[in-house]
C-alpha positions as a Markdown table, in Angstrom:
| # | Residue | x | y | z |
|---|---|---|---|---|
| 1 | Met | 0.1 | -0.1 | 0.0 |
| 2 | Ala | 1.4 | 3.5 | -0.9 |
| 3 | Glu | 2.3 | 5.8 | 1.8 |
| 4 | Arg | -0.2 | 8.8 | 1.8 |
| 5 | Thr | 1.5 | 12.3 | 2.0 |
| 6 | Ile | 0.6 | 15.6 | 3.4 |
| 7 | Asp | 2.0 | 18.6 | 1.5 |
| 8 | Ile | 1.6 | 22.2 | 2.8 |
| 9 | Arg | 1.6 | 25.0 | 0.3 |
| 10 | Leu | 1.9 | 28.6 | 0.8 |
| 11 | Leu | -0.4 | 30.3 | -1.7 |
| 12 | Gly | 0.4 | 33.5 | -3.7 |
| 13 | Pro | -1.0 | 35.8 | -6.0 |
| 14 | Asp | -1.3 | 33.3 | -8.8 |
| 15 | Asp | -3.3 | 30.9 | -6.7 |
| 16 | His | -6.7 | 32.7 | -6.9 |
| 17 | Ala | -8.2 | 29.6 | -8.8 |
| 18 | Val | -6.8 | 27.3 | -6.1 |
| 19 | Val | -8.9 | 29.1 | -3.5 |
| 20 | Ile | -12.0 | 29.0 | -5.5 |
| 21 | Ala | -11.5 | 25.4 | -5.9 |
| 22 | Ala | -11.1 | 24.8 | -2.4 |
| 23 | Gln | -14.1 | 26.8 | -1.4 |
| 24 | Gly | -15.7 | 24.1 | 0.5 |
| 25 | Ile | -12.9 | 24.2 | 3.3 |
| 26 | Phe | -14.0 | 27.8 | 4.3 |
| 27 | Asp | -16.9 | 29.1 | 6.4 |
| 28 | Asn | -18.3 | 30.9 | 3.2 |
| 29 | Arg | -17.7 | 31.1 | -0.4 |
| 30 | Pro | -14.5 | 33.3 | -1.3 |
| 31 | Ile | -15.4 | 36.7 | -2.4 |
| 32 | Pro | -13.1 | 37.0 | -5.7 |
| 33 | Asp | -11.8 | 40.5 | -5.2 |
| 34 | Gln | -11.1 | 40.0 | -1.5 |
| 35 | Thr | -9.4 | 36.7 | -2.4 |
| 36 | His | -7.1 | 38.5 | -5.0 |
| 37 | Asp | -6.2 | 41.3 | -2.4 |
| 38 | Phe | -5.6 | 38.8 | 0.3 |
| 39 | Leu | -3.4 | 36.5 | -2.0 |
| 40 | Ala | -1.6 | 39.6 | -3.5 |
| 41 | Ser | -0.9 | 41.1 | 0.1 |
| 42 | Asp | 2.5 | 40.8 | 1.7 |
| 43 | Arg | 0.9 | 40.8 | 5.1 |
| 44 | Glu | -1.5 | 38.1 | 4.6 |
| 45 | Phe | -0.8 | 34.5 | 4.5 |
| 46 | Leu | -2.7 | 31.5 | 3.6 |
| 47 | Trp | -1.3 | 27.8 | 3.7 |
| 48 | Leu | -3.4 | 24.9 | 2.3 |
| 49 | Ala | -2.7 | 21.3 | 3.5 |
| 50 | Phe | -3.1 | 18.7 | 0.8 |
| 51 | Tyr | -3.7 | 14.9 | 1.6 |
| 52 | Asp | -2.8 | 12.8 | -1.3 |
| 53 | Cys | -3.6 | 15.9 | -3.5 |
| 54 | Glu | -7.0 | 16.6 | -1.9 |
| 55 | Val | -7.4 | 19.9 | 0.0 |
| 56 | Ala | -7.7 | 18.7 | 3.6 |
| 57 | Gly | -7.2 | 22.0 | 5.7 |
| 58 | Phe | -5.7 | 25.5 | 5.9 |
| 59 | Val | -4.2 | 28.1 | 8.1 |
| 60 | Ser | -4.4 | 31.7 | 7.5 |
| 61 | Ala | -2.3 | 34.5 | 9.3 |
| 62 | Thr | -1.7 | 38.0 | 9.3 |
| 63 | Ser | 1.5 | 40.0 | 9.8 |
| 64 | Ile | 0.7 | 42.6 | 12.6 |
| 65 | Leu | 2.5 | 45.9 | 12.9 |
| 66 | His | 2.9 | 48.1 | 15.9 |
| 67 | Pro | 5.0 | 51.3 | 16.2 |
| 68 | Asp | 6.7 | 49.9 | 19.4 |
| 69 | Lys | 7.1 | 46.3 | 18.4 |
| 70 | Leu | 8.8 | 44.2 | 15.8 |
| 71 | Pro | 6.1 | 42.6 | 13.3 |
| 72 | His | 4.6 | 39.3 | 14.5 |
| 73 | Leu | 1.8 | 36.8 | 13.1 |
| 74 | Phe | -1.6 | 36.5 | 14.2 |
| 75 | Val | -3.2 | 33.1 | 13.3 |
| 76 | Asn | -6.7 | 34.1 | 12.0 |
| 77 | Glu | -8.1 | 30.8 | 11.3 |
| 78 | Leu | -7.2 | 27.0 | 11.3 |
| 79 | Glu | -9.6 | 24.3 | 9.8 |
| 80 | Thr | -9.1 | 20.7 | 9.0 |
| 81 | Arg | -11.9 | 19.1 | 6.9 |
| 82 | Glu | -14.2 | 16.5 | 8.6 |
| 83 | Gly | -12.7 | 13.2 | 7.4 |
| 84 | Phe | -9.2 | 14.5 | 7.7 |
| 85 | Arg | -8.8 | 15.2 | 11.4 |
| 86 | Arg | -6.5 | 13.4 | 13.8 |
| 87 | Leu | -4.0 | 12.7 | 11.0 |
| 88 | Gly | -1.5 | 15.3 | 12.1 |
| 89 | Ile | -2.7 | 18.0 | 9.4 |
| 90 | Ala | -3.4 | 20.9 | 11.9 |
| 91 | Thr | -0.2 | 20.3 | 13.8 |
| 92 | Arg | 1.8 | 20.3 | 10.5 |
| 93 | Leu | -0.1 | 23.5 | 9.5 |
| 94 | Met | 0.8 | 25.3 | 12.9 |
| 95 | Arg | 4.5 | 24.2 | 12.6 |
| 96 | Thr | 4.7 | 25.5 | 9.1 |
| 97 | Val | 3.3 | 28.9 | 10.5 |
| 98 | Gln | 5.8 | 28.7 | 13.3 |
| 99 | Glu | 8.8 | 28.0 | 11.0 |
| 100 | Tyr | 7.7 | 30.7 | 8.6 |
| 101 | Gly | 7.4 | 33.3 | 11.3 |
| 102 | Lys | 11.0 | 32.4 | 12.9 |
| 103 | Met | 12.4 | 32.5 | 9.3 |
| 104 | Asn | 10.9 | 35.8 | 8.4 |
| 105 | Gly | 11.1 | 37.8 | 11.5 |
| 106 | Leu | 7.4 | 37.6 | 12.3 |
| 107 | Trp | 7.7 | 36.6 | 15.8 |
| 108 | Pro | 6.0 | 36.0 | 18.3 |
| 109 | Ile | 3.0 | 34.1 | 16.9 |
| 110 | Trp | -0.3 | 34.2 | 18.7 |
| 111 | Val | -3.7 | 32.8 | 18.2 |
| 112 | Ala | -7.1 | 33.2 | 20.1 |
| 113 | Ala | -9.4 | 30.4 | 20.9 |
| 114 | Glu | -13.0 | 31.1 | 22.1 |
| 115 | Gly | -13.5 | 30.0 | 25.6 |
| 116 | Asp | -16.2 | 27.5 | 25.0 |
| 117 | Asp | -14.0 | 25.8 | 22.0 |
| 118 | Ala | -12.8 | 23.0 | 24.2 |
| 119 | Gln | -11.5 | 21.2 | 21.0 |
| 120 | Ala | -9.4 | 24.3 | 19.8 |
| 121 | Ile | -8.0 | 24.9 | 23.3 |
| 122 | Ala | -6.9 | 21.2 | 23.7 |
| 123 | Phe | -5.5 | 21.2 | 20.4 |
| 124 | Tyr | -3.3 | 24.5 | 21.1 |
| 125 | Arg | -2.4 | 23.3 | 24.5 |
| 126 | Ser | -1.2 | 19.9 | 22.7 |
| 127 | Leu | 1.5 | 21.9 | 20.8 |
| 128 | Gly | 3.2 | 22.3 | 24.1 |
| 129 | Asp | 5.3 | 25.1 | 23.3 |
| 130 | Met | 3.0 | 28.0 | 23.6 |
| 131 | Lys | 2.3 | 30.3 | 26.6 |
| 132 | Glu | -1.3 | 30.4 | 27.5 |
| 133 | Arg | -2.7 | 33.7 | 28.5 |
| 134 | Gly | -6.1 | 34.7 | 29.8 |
| 135 | Ala | -7.8 | 36.9 | 27.5 |
| 136 | Thr | -11.5 | 38.3 | 27.0 |
| 137 | Val | -12.4 | 38.9 | 23.4 |
| 138 | Phe | -15.1 | 41.4 | 22.5 |
| 139 | Glu | -16.5 | 41.5 | 19.0 |
| 140 | Trp | -19.0 | 44.0 | 17.3 |
| 141 | Glu | -21.3 | 42.6 | 14.9 |
């Protein structure tokens, strides 16, 4: 039996069609102009995970700038499709973001998980090398 592979790919400006083809992995259908701008930005990042050439997950991040701090990365969203969970894909995605951040001076990296999202909290804790900080998130809708 052939070994299955997980490939992680950082998308760029020429990958608009890849995002549109992978639309089922996102919460909503990608908005064409916004997708174009996101992929063309030097501050927005989107990695897709392919499991045997099928889109299995993604992670997106944004480089955050402050006048008094060096740039760092905020992880916007991490998703692994149903049927591809518990295969190490999310861990590989997060390790890829960490490696990219370290190599490109985008450090520290941070992510927020909603307080009632026990699965996400358990996953981030399982990475073992993060510092957990208490936070309250407010959102205007």
